[in-house]
Every structure is written in C-alpha cells, then in structure tokens.
TIRO-728582 format. One line per field, with one value per residue: residue number from 1; residue in one letter; y negated, z, x of N, C-alpha, C, O in turn. Coordinates in steps of 0.001 Angstrom, whole numbers, always signed. Each point is the difference from the previous one (the first is absolute). Layout:
N
num <- NUM/...
residuo <- a/...
n_yy <- Y/...
n_zz <- Z/...
n_xx <- X/...
ca_yy <- Y/...
ca_zz <- Z/...
ca_xx <- X/...
c_yy <- Y/...
c_zz <- Z/...
c_xx <- X/...
o_yy <- Y/...
o_zz <- Z/...
o_xx <- X/...
END
This chain:
217
num <- 1/2/3/4/5/6/7/8/9/10/11/12/13/14/15/16/17/18/19/20/21/22/23/24/25/26/27/28/29/30/31/32/33/34/35/36/37/38/39/40/41/42/43/44/45/46/47/48/49/50/51/52/53/54/55/56/57/58/59/60/61/62/63/64/65/66/67/68/69/70/71/72/73/74/75/76/77/78/79/80/81/82/83/84/85/86/87/88/89/90/91/92/93/94/95/96/97/98/99/100/101/102/103/104/105/106/107/108/109/110/111/112/113/114/115/116/117/118/119/120/121/122/123/124/125/126/127/128/129/130/131/132/133/134/135/136/137/138/139/140/141/142/143/144/145/146/147/148/149/150/151/152/153/154/155/156/157/158/159/160/161/162/163/164/165/166/167/168/169/170/171/172/173/174/175/176/177/178/179/180/181/182/183/184/185/186/187/188/189/190/191/192/193/194/195/196/197/198/199/200/201/202/203/204/205/206/207/208/209/210/211/212/213/214/215/216/217
residuo <- x/x/x/x/x/x/x/x/x/x/x/x/x/x/x/x/x/x/x/x/x/x/x/x/x/x/x/x/x/x/x/x/x/x/x/x/x/x/x/x/x/x/x/x/x/x/x/x/x/x/x/x/x/x/x/x/x/x/x/x/x/x/x/x/x/x/x/x/x/x/x/x/x/x/x/x/x/x/x/x/x/x/x/x/x/x/x/x/x/x/x/x/x/x/x/x/x/x/x/x/x/x/x/x/x/x/x/x/x/x/x/x/x/x/x/x/x/x/x/x/x/x/x/x/x/x/x/x/x/x/x/x/x/x/x/x/x/x/x/x/x/x/x/x/x/x/x/x/x/x/x/x/x/x/x/x/x/x/x/x/x/x/x/x/x/x/x/x/x/x/x/x/x/x/x/x/x/x/x/x/x/x/x/x/x/x/x/x/x/x/x/x/x/x/x/x/x/x/x/x/x/x/x/x/x/x/x/x/x/x/x/x/x/x/x/x/x
n_yy <- -243130/-772/+409/+2031/+196/-593/+1290/+1568/-545/-202/+1972/+973/-844/+751/+2012/+157/-744/+1386/+1712/-550/-381/+1785/+1088/-1129/+1186/+785/+1603/+1537/-744/+1861/-420/-667/+1643/+1194/-1004/+62/+1879/+320/-1087/+773/+1517/-717/-914/+1328/+1085/-1200/-352/+1666/+220/-1455/+1478/+1429/-765/-1102/+1382/+820/-1279/+148/+1839/-308/-1207/+1831/-1101/-362/+1337/+1575/-72/+1850/-333/-1030/+1294/+1262/-1000/-287/+1883/+474/-926/+953/+1772/-413/-470/+1714/+1099/-970/+429/+2022/+680/-661/+1316/+1992/-159/-282/+1848/-1177/+614/+2252/+1100/+268/+1588/+2166/+706/+295/+1465/+2146/+102/+1544/+1960/-1054/-1506/-1974/-764/-2204/-620/-69/-1795/-1898/-261/-637/-2165/-1598/-192/-1060/-2233/-1194/-140/-1523/-2048/-485/-460/-2090/-1623/-19/-1061/-2247/-994/-91/-1754/-1648/+525/-894/+2137/+1193/-304/+1217/+2158/+514/-130/+1886/+671/-497/+1308/+1838/-391/-241/+1854/+917/-1251/+1444/+1330/-989/+318/+1916/+26/-946/+1125/+1401/-791/-416/+1674/+847/-1123/+290/+1911/-300/-1234/+886/+1337/-1908/+240/+2076/-1095/+1446/+105/-1501/+404/+1497/-759/-1025/+1067/+1105/-954/-784/+1528/+447/-1427/+172/+1584/-550/-1170/+990/+988/-1355/-667/+1427/-61/-1597/+233/+1349/-997/-1215/+1091/+590/-1656/-310/+1507/-542/-1507
n_zz <- -193688/-1649/+249/-741/-2229/-724/+291/-1598/-2039/-265/-307/-2040/-1506/+157/-808/-2219/-948/+225/-1446/-2048/-293/-180/-1978/-1333/+610/-1717/+1066/-505/+1051/+1298/+2196/+1130/+647/+1828/+1924/+699/+1034/+2123/+1374/+509/+1648/+2111/+1088/+842/+1941/+1868/+719/+1197/+2180/+1375/+360/+1542/+1746/+1659/+1525/+1571/+1829/+1440/+1270/+1883/+1619/+1019/+474/+1782/-1092/-1580/+2083/-1261/-2135/-1485/-1007/-1739/-1994/-1256/-1142/-1855/-1799/-960/-1338/-2089/-1565/-790/-1710/-2031/-1094/-938/-2002/-1816/-307/-1032/-2254/-1313/-121/-189/+2106/+111/-750/+1240/+1562/-527/-243/+2104/+1673/-255/-1473/-260/-779/-1610/+411/-415/+2048/-130/-776/+1494/+1339/-845/+60/+1991/+570/-820/+854/+1979/+155/-556/+1643/+1584/-525/+214/+2095/+689/-440/+1420/+1918/+4/+130/+2111/+1169/-495/+1640/-731/-644/+1783/+705/-1100/+594/+1823/-260/-865/-2115/-762/+596/-1220/-1969/+93/+212/-1994/-566/+1047/-1791/-1221/+561/-680/-2164/-669/+410/-1709/-1942/-83/-298/-2075/-1428/+285/-796/-2136/-368/+233/-1712/-775/-948/-630/-739/+337/+2159/+696/-529/+1289/+1968/-339/+163/+1917/+2018/+590/+975/+2174/+1502/+457/+1499/+2170/+867/+626/+2027/+1756/+422/+1237/+2221/+1280/+523/+1748/+1988/+741/+875/+2172/+1519/+550/+1421/+2155/+368
n_xx <- -32295/-1369/-2198/-593/-272/-2067/-1830/-195/-794/-2217/-1032/+17/-1471/-2105/-572/-380/-1908/-1756/-290/-767/-2212/-1350/-122/-1465/-1832/-1315/-1119/+1549/-1826/+130/-197/+1821/+1386/-538/+579/+2147/+694/-625/+1426/+2054/-42/-243/+1736/+1604/-335/+261/+2093/+946/-544/+1010/+1644/-774/-1191/+1030/+894/-1376/-283/+1711/-285/-1206/+1009/+849/-1895/+1321/-1459/+281/+825/-165/+628/-1324/-1532/+671/+273/-1862/-508/+1188/-997/-1801/+359/+739/-1560/-1215/+976/-227/-1908/-243/+790/-1164/-1792/+238/+29/-1816/-1213/+1916/-411/+55/-1798/-1851/+184/-296/-2125/-716/-149/+616/-1675/+1631/-774/+1201/-1616/-987/+598/+493/+2021/+1681/-24/+908/+2238/+818/-152/+1378/+2069/+133/-92/+1824/+1525/-438/+750/+2191/+647/-461/+1489/+1721/-415/+145/+2014/+737/-771/+1456/+1432/-1932/+367/+688/+2129/+1536/+240/+1195/+2213/+831/-316/-2061/-1744/-431/-1039/-2229/-1254/-500/-1762/-1370/-376/-1610/-2150/-971/-607/-1928/-1894/-417/-833/-2216/-1450/-259/-1319/-2209/-906/-654/-1862/-2054/-569/-936/-2034/+649/+1822/+1687/+597/+1503/+2152/+1081/+750/+1963/+1983/+318/+54/+2031/+1342/-373/+865/+2197/+518/-246/+1681/+1924/-61/+282/+2094/+1239/-382/+931/+2171/+445/-273/+1725/+1766/-215/+326/+2173/+877/-496/+1637
ca_yy <- +391/-1184/-825/+683/-333/-1402/-94/+672/-900/-1183/+440/+189/-1317/-576/+697/-309/-1382/-101/+717/-795/-1173/+424/+476/-1166/-897/-1306/-986/+93/+1312/+825/-536/-1245/+360/+569/-1111/-759/+826/+63/-1312/-190/+984/-544/-1119/+487/+832/-850/-753/+938/+322/-1151/-289/+996/-553/-997/+609/+674/-1026/-625/+905/+392/-1121/+294/+143/+1349/+4/+1016/+778/+866/-288/-1240/+269/+842/-854/-884/+756/+104/-1360/-202/+831/-609/-1260/+272/+470/-1177/-724/+703/-94/-1399/-409/+531/-639/-1457/-602/+184/-1148/+52/-497/-1437/-703/+74/-532/-1183/-1027/-311/+336/-1021/-431/-808/-1303/-308/+873/-348/+580/+1450/+372/-94/+1111/+1231/+27/+174/+1322/+1027/-58/+489/+1439/+719/-136/+989/+1307/+132/+105/+1318/+950/-163/+518/+1455/+477/-122/+770/+1306/-51/-113/-1417/-669/+342/-542/-1459/-491/-569/-1434/-275/+671/-792/-1229/+345/+378/-1201/-274/+448/-1151/-725/+823/-169/-1342/-70/+846/-832/-1038/+674/+405/-1178/-560/+810/+22/-1231/+161/+975/-471/+1054/-450/-730/+924/+478/-1115/-141/+1097/-291/-1027/+358/+1013/-589/-934/+802/+551/-1120/-302/+1080/-154/-1140/+432/+995/-679/-655/+1035/+486/-1069/-60/+1193/-198/-985/+657/+921/-775/-517/+1090/+398/-1111
ca_zz <- +114/-183/+1201/+1019/-259/+415/+1466/+428/-288/+859/+1364/+38/-5/+1326/+955/-326/+379/+1462/+494/-310/+885/+1380/+93/-99/+1081/-661/+839/+1385/+492/-979/-150/-767/-1372/-621/-201/-1151/-1192/-343/-496/-1371/-837/-254/-940/-1324/-565/-309/-1191/-1127/-307/-610/-1282/-999/-855/-911/-986/-990/-748/-929/-1127/-675/-156/+720/+1447/+546/+1140/+993/-320/+1115/+400/+778/+1263/+844/+510/+987/+1234/+765/+476/+1177/+1107/+505/+640/+1303/+859/+430/+1004/+1270/+441/+214/+1274/+1062/-20/+135/+821/+1406/+566/-352/-1373/-10/+661/-800/-1358/-87/+1024/+349/-1112/-201/-1401/-416/+362/+1401/+699/-407/-1332/+170/+580/-1092/-914/+661/+15/-1373/-465/+696/-482/-1381/+25/+433/-1082/-1005/+494/-238/-1453/-435/+378/-988/-1283/+112/-50/-1386/-888/-361/-1042/+671/+299/-1270/-437/+909/-53/-1371/-461/+268/+1427/+380/-517/+804/+1284/-250/-138/+1304/-54/-317/+1263/+846/-460/+357/+1452/+322/-246/+1027/+1255/-74/+15/+1353/+908/-455/+504/+1448/+290/-703/-892/-1181/-1029/-1026/+416/-141/-1442/-391/+506/-846/-1413/-373/-225/-1126/-1214/-250/-463/-1389/-835/-128/-885/-1358/-413/-240/-1295/-1031/-140/-653/-1396/-683/-200/-1065/-1267/-270/-481/-1328/-942/-152/-555
ca_xx <- +1401/+832/-76/+791/+1403/+175/+79/+1223/+1115/-86/+317/+1446/+618/-203/+871/+1394/+278/+23/+1180/+1192/+11/+266/+1379/+879/-396/-110/-661/+457/-400/-707/-1351/+103/+353/-1193/-921/+479/-182/-1424/-403/+471/-680/-1334/+112/+415/-1055/-1150/+368/-27/-1395/-644/+642/-384/-1044/+546/+905/-845/-722/+943/+240/-1251/-922/-1244/+200/-160/-926/+334/+1196/+352/+1377/-26/-679/+850/+1077/-624/-252/+1245/+300/-839/+473/+1234/-350/-601/+1099/+757/-791/+191/+1391/+328/-597/+847/+1316/+50/-1049/+355/+719/+1408/+184/-306/+1102/+1219/-98/-870/+216/+1394/+896/+1033/+25/-1141/-565/-252/-941/-1357/-227/-7/-1287/-979/+252/-430/-1462/-480/+394/-769/-1387/+4/+225/-1201/-990/+399/-422/-1443/-190/+461/-1043/-1058/+452/+49/-1382/-461/+882/-553/-1020/-1298/-218/-263/-1361/-1011/-18/-120/+1267/+219/+205/+1247/+1109/+107/+595/+1389/+834/+612/+1393/+853/+160/+874/+1382/+457/+187/+1150/+1171/+56/+363/+1401/+864/+10/+802/+1396/+619/+156/+1051/+1206/+469/+713/-736/-494/-1322/-922/-232/-881/-1345/-603/+38/-982/-1326/+30/+80/-1337/-819/+387/-525/-1447/-262/+320/-981/-1274/+139/-12/-1379/-779/+436/-515/-1442/-156/+312/-1112/-1149/+333/-99/-1403/-782
c_yy <- -1210/-878/+633/-307/-1446/-69/+685/-904/-1194/+347/+202/-1316/-662/+639/-334/-1419/-179/+662/-796/-1192/+385/+450/-1148/-981/-1430/-1052/+18/+1389/+765/-542/-1281/+280/+577/-1084/-811/+775/+32/-1324/-183/+1030/-476/-1101/+489/+811/-816/-833/+891/+323/-1149/-382/+947/-541/-1045/+579/+699/-1006/-679/+871/+310/-1157/+213/+114/+1435/-65/+947/+799/+836/-254/-1257/+242/+816/-787/-935/+696/+75/-1358/-273/+794/-558/-1308/+201/+549/-1183/-821/+635/-170/-1439/-540/+476/-766/-1464/-629/+271/-1171/-10/-557/-1512/-798/-66/-761/-1268/-1084/-393/+326/-1146/-557/-895/+904/-140/+958/-288/+595/+1521/+487/-20/+1165/+1320/+121/+269/+1405/+1103/+36/+541/+1517/+772/-148/+991/+1397/+252/+169/+1364/+1083/-59/+647/+1523/+599/-36/+959/+1405/-191/-170/-1456/-774/+265/-668/-1518/-523/-762/-1485/-305/+617/-812/-1274/+280/+388/-1208/-447/+424/-1152/-852/+771/-167/-1365/-110/+894/-774/-1069/+583/+352/-1170/-580/+797/+139/-1244/+124/+900/-300/+1100/-604/-668/+937/+534/-1094/-233/+1090/-269/-1036/+471/+990/-577/-966/+740/+607/-1089/-333/+1062/-154/-1170/+396/+999/-644/-705/+1018/+524/-1036/-81/+1188/-132/-1006/+616/+967/-720/-524/+1087/+417/-1074/+89
c_zz <- -135/+1243/+1139/-188/+376/+1500/+539/-198/+940/+1462/+149/+35/+1369/+1027/-251/+429/+1498/+571/-244/+947/+1429/+151/-62/+1138/-513/+887/+1440/+523/-1108/-245/-837/-1457/-742/-277/-1238/-1297/-434/-571/-1462/-957/-344/-1055/-1407/-655/-361/-1252/-1237/-411/-735/-1342/-1110/-958/-975/-1075/-1090/-850/-1027/-1236/-795/-296/+709/+1497/+433/+1196/+1082/-485/+1207/+479/+866/+1372/+940/+576/+1073/+1317/+853/+443/+1277/+1199/+603/+720/+1380/+975/+507/+1026/+1377/+523/+298/+1292/+1168/+105/+417/+886/+1478/+455/-384/-1395/-41/+644/-905/-1317/-125/+983/+187/-1123/-249/-1415/-294/-682/+1502/+599/-407/-1351/+95/+592/-1058/-970/+602/-29/-1390/-510/+633/-505/-1419/-38/+394/-1012/-1113/+431/-247/-1491/-518/+379/-994/-1319/+16/-61/-1422/-948/-263/-1110/+609/+315/-1276/-480/+869/-107/-1393/-384/+330/+1472/+486/-432/+809/+1338/-156/-119/+1341/+21/-321/+1245/+934/-406/+409/+1500/+470/-202/+1062/+1338/+4/+68/+1406/+911/-461/+483/+1503/+335/-734/-878/-1255/-1032/-1041/+351/-150/-1471/-490/+421/-855/-1439/-390/-170/-1177/-1332/-369/-533/-1455/-956/-236/-916/-1450/-514/-314/-1352/-1136/-243/-721/-1484/-790/-263/-1105/-1358/-384/-546/-1415/-1058/-262/-630/-1523
c_xx <- +927/-18/+787/+1480/+292/+233/+1254/+1212/+8/+277/+1505/+751/-107/+934/+1467/+360/+95/+1247/+1275/+104/+361/+1446/+996/-234/-102/-641/+461/-269/-714/-1407/+2/+321/-1191/-1040/+386/-206/-1458/-491/+399/-580/-1408/+58/+319/-1116/-1236/+270/-46/-1430/-686/+628/-464/-1048/+523/+921/-803/-762/+893/+222/-1268/-944/-1317/+288/-246/-928/+492/+1203/+362/+1426/+47/-627/+886/+1170/-545/-278/+1265/+522/-791/+473/+1287/-292/-599/+1038/+810/-773/+203/+1422/+398/-584/+856/+1324/-55/-1073/+260/+868/+1472/+272/-220/+1127/+1229/-98/-851/+437/+1464/+982/+985/-3/-1190/-1033/-259/-1026/-1442/-351/-67/-1326/-1097/+168/-478/-1526/-564/+311/-824/-1445/-93/+153/-1249/-1135/+311/-445/-1480/-280/+429/-999/-1168/+394/+111/-1406/-564/+716/-514/-1031/-1388/-317/-325/-1411/-1053/-118/-307/+1259/+176/+284/+1307/+1211/+181/+663/+1474/+922/+586/+1461/+946/+236/+928/+1457/+546/+270/+1133/+1292/+172/+437/+1481/+954/+122/+932/+1448/+740/+237/+1191/+1307/+598/+613/-885/-594/-1382/-1050/-336/-949/-1433/-719/-137/-1097/-1407/-27/+89/-1338/-932/+311/-523/-1500/-352/+253/-1032/-1349/+26/-72/-1414/-863/+347/-533/-1495/-267/+260/-1119/-1204/+257/-150/-1436/-859/-79
o_yy <- -124/-549/-709/-215/-309/-632/-466/-106/-385/-792/-374/-139/-619/-695/-207/-221/-724/-536/-62/-300/-688/-330/+60/-951/-933/-1190/-726/+922/-556/-19/-193/-664/-331/+41/-351/-573/-140/-23/-436/-305/+149/-8/-432/-187/+244/-166/-424/+26/+229/-855/-301/+143/+100/-424/-108/+199/-342/-518/+268/+101/-775/+571/+745/-653/-362/+352/-538/+56/-13/-512/-267/+156/-241/-601/-193/-111/-557/-515/-28/-306/-731/-297/-22/-535/-704/-388/-268/-838/-744/-230/-458/-1148/+657/-750/-1069/-743/-730/-1072/-1049/-641/-646/-1135/-1178/+83/-1174/-1157/+129/+1082/+873/+735/+918/+533/+639/+1044/+877/+596/+831/+1071/+854/+651/+947/+1074/+782/+674/+1037/+912/+627/+777/+1091/+836/+557/+943/+1035/+731/+654/+1070/+760/+135/+983/-1075/-627/-447/-885/-909/-514/-544/-1107/-619/-375/-738/-621/-142/-399/-763/-277/+113/-860/-452/+2/-488/-592/-80/-102/-578/-300/+60/-238/-561/-255/+58/-370/-576/+198/+77/-368/-272/+771/+322/-1212/+246/-307/+166/+276/-283/-268/+252/+71/-312/-129/+225/-22/-421/+35/+239/-216/-324/+196/+93/-307/-61/+386/+34/-261/+238/+339/-143/-157/+422/+174/-265/+113/+479/-65/-274/+419/+274/-852
o_zz <- +706/+385/+809/+973/+491/+464/+971/+878/+505/+729/+1013/+718/+472/+789/+940/+618/+496/+906/+865/+516/+656/+994/+591/+174/+577/-154/+828/-289/-1043/-1138/-863/-893/-1164/-1019/-818/-1009/-1188/-874/-823/-1173/-1136/-937/-965/-1181/-1034/-841/-1060/-1188/-946/-709/-1180/-1215/-1195/-1155/-1181/-1202/-1093/-1095/-1200/-880/-190/+380/-665/+996/+1175/-1176/+1085/+1198/+1048/+1015/+1201/+1173/+1016/+1067/+1215/+1022/+961/+1118/+1219/+1023/+933/+1194/+1153/+935/+991/+1151/+972/+663/+953/+1095/+785/+415/+675/-816/-209/-200/-602/-485/-114/-417/-1047/-407/+197/+252/+23/-204/+634/-471/+789/-713/-103/-180/-664/-399/-31/-422/-701/-281/-174/-606/-679/-276/-309/-791/-594/-158/-549/-822/-425/-389/-886/-764/-398/-594/-998/-578/-335/-1158/+239/-142/-593/-204/+9/-473/-516/+81/-148/+844/+501/+312/+772/+746/+282/+440/+875/+222/+42/+849/+449/+230/+693/+860/+479/+407/+997/+829/+469/+675/+972/+703/+429/+739/+822/+368/+494/+942/+69/+95/-210/-65/-582/-884/-391/-341/-805/-764/-181/-661/-1072/-1048/-756/-992/-1175/-921/-800/-1097/-1114/-782/-879/-1166/-957/-740/-1036/-1144/-889/-841/-1145/-1054/-794/-958/-1175/-933/-823/-1101/-1104/-430/-637
o_xx <- +1000/+1033/+599/+723/+1086/+950/+595/+857/+1055/+597/+593/+990/+953/+640/+766/+1041/+864/+637/+873/+1077/+782/+647/+1078/+762/+559/+278/-551/+763/-345/-470/-857/-527/-227/-689/-849/-410/-291/-866/-805/-215/-449/-799/-631/-291/-621/-884/-462/-320/-753/-530/+182/+140/-280/-55/+329/-173/-452/+223/+59/-855/-938/+1022/-720/+309/+65/+90/+224/+276/+646/+473/+40/+340/+651/+126/-53/+677/+530/+22/+166/+613/+334/-43/+431/+596/+195/+201/+706/+612/+232/+512/+830/+156/-792/+536/+573/+961/+787/+362/+633/+965/+0/+246/+299/+1202/-369/+366/-1047/+351/+361/-684/-813/-1095/-816/-516/-863/-991/-579/-536/-870/-851/-397/-534/-898/-659/-297/-812/-906/-485/-380/-816/-649/-204/-534/-793/-306/-197/-909/-393/+702/-584/-877/-1129/-856/-683/-992/-1102/-519/+649/+1060/+934/+730/+969/+1130/+860/+820/+1206/+881/+768/+1146/+1106/+827/+876/+1129/+1007/+655/+908/+1112/+863/+711/+1009/+1093/+799/+894/+1172/+1065/+744/+957/+1184/-57/-1205/-1041/-841/-1134/-1148/-892/-932/-1215/-991/-592/-605/-971/-595/-365/-780/-911/-456/-484/-946/-805/-389/-670/-983/-610/-388/-781/-888/-425/-476/-925/-726/-350/-646/-913/-476/-349/-1121/-619
END
C-alpha cells in the first residue's frame, strides 16, 4: 500500500510538472515543453533518489542497501528520462534544430564549439537512456534476489554515472539553446550536492564503525 502511494504521488508530480511546462510553453512548442519538463523531472528525481541513502547514513551511521522509497523515486526518474530521450530525439535530432542552434546560431559560442557540444550532449543523453533501462530492470525485489546483494549493488552504482551524464547532457543543450543561468546552475548544483552528501555520509559511516570497534575492544 505504501509503494502504491509512492507511485501515485510521483505520477501526479510528473503529470503536474509536464502540464505546467506545456501550459507555459517553457520550451516553445508543446513537444519542446514536455521534453524540457521530462528532462528536469528526471534530474530532480534521480538526485532525490540518490540522496536518500546518504541522508539516512548521516543520521544512523549505517549504509542503506535497499529502500523501496529510493527505488520508487528512481523508477519515475527512469520513466521521465526515457520520455525525454524519445521527445528530445524528436525535437533536436533533425536538420532544422542543427541549423538553428549549431550551424547558424548568432549567439556565442562559435559553430565549432556548438558542434562539439551537440555531439557530446547527444552521446551522453543516449548513454543515459541505456543506463536508465538497466536501472529500471534492477528495480525489483526479484532482481535483487536473483543477482544477490553485492552484484545488485555494484550494478546499481550505474545510477551515479547516469546522474553525472544527465548533468553533462543538460549543460550542453542549455548552452546551445542559450537558456537562463538559473537552469545551468541547477544542472550543476544537483549532481554536486549529491556528491557532497555521499562524501559526508561515507565519513559518517566510517566514523560510526570506528566508534563501534572502540566500544567492543
């Protein structure tokens, strides 16, 4: 029942975010707005999912192997990310987009830099899509049982690479489309914030283990 409430809330958040973006025409056309909404929903939800373990570790001093809440948020991050791969392909993988934002764009940077950003951003985006498919396949108790905790955990670490590449993909296309600085700051701040949380949590776990050994000695 609790997981059903998680999915209901996350589905509502996805629909609300998409509806707001489309009604505001944040990206231009409805398709572009939905693409932008799915991209940022993926980034925010993935960052939230990867923050749950560190936050719990900071309070308890113990790492979290498995969390249904983290897994459910990750599922919706993956669904939004895959929606963005599809919508983003329709929006930007065509001659009109390349002409407008890569070859003949009036704003800096130069066409050569823009071509590099487009290539890097596109490749990063499709790699993220593959990683999200892997992570969705792992998001079940059955996958955890079949793989065993150590192997499952190692494969789950692909989520950190997915977050980093999501940030890289987003930054590349935000520069190409000359979007506001606030969106660029968000793209950089969320992955860096997750990294800082993980470093702090790792220190907390190590310190808790040291204290445990001292008490048992």
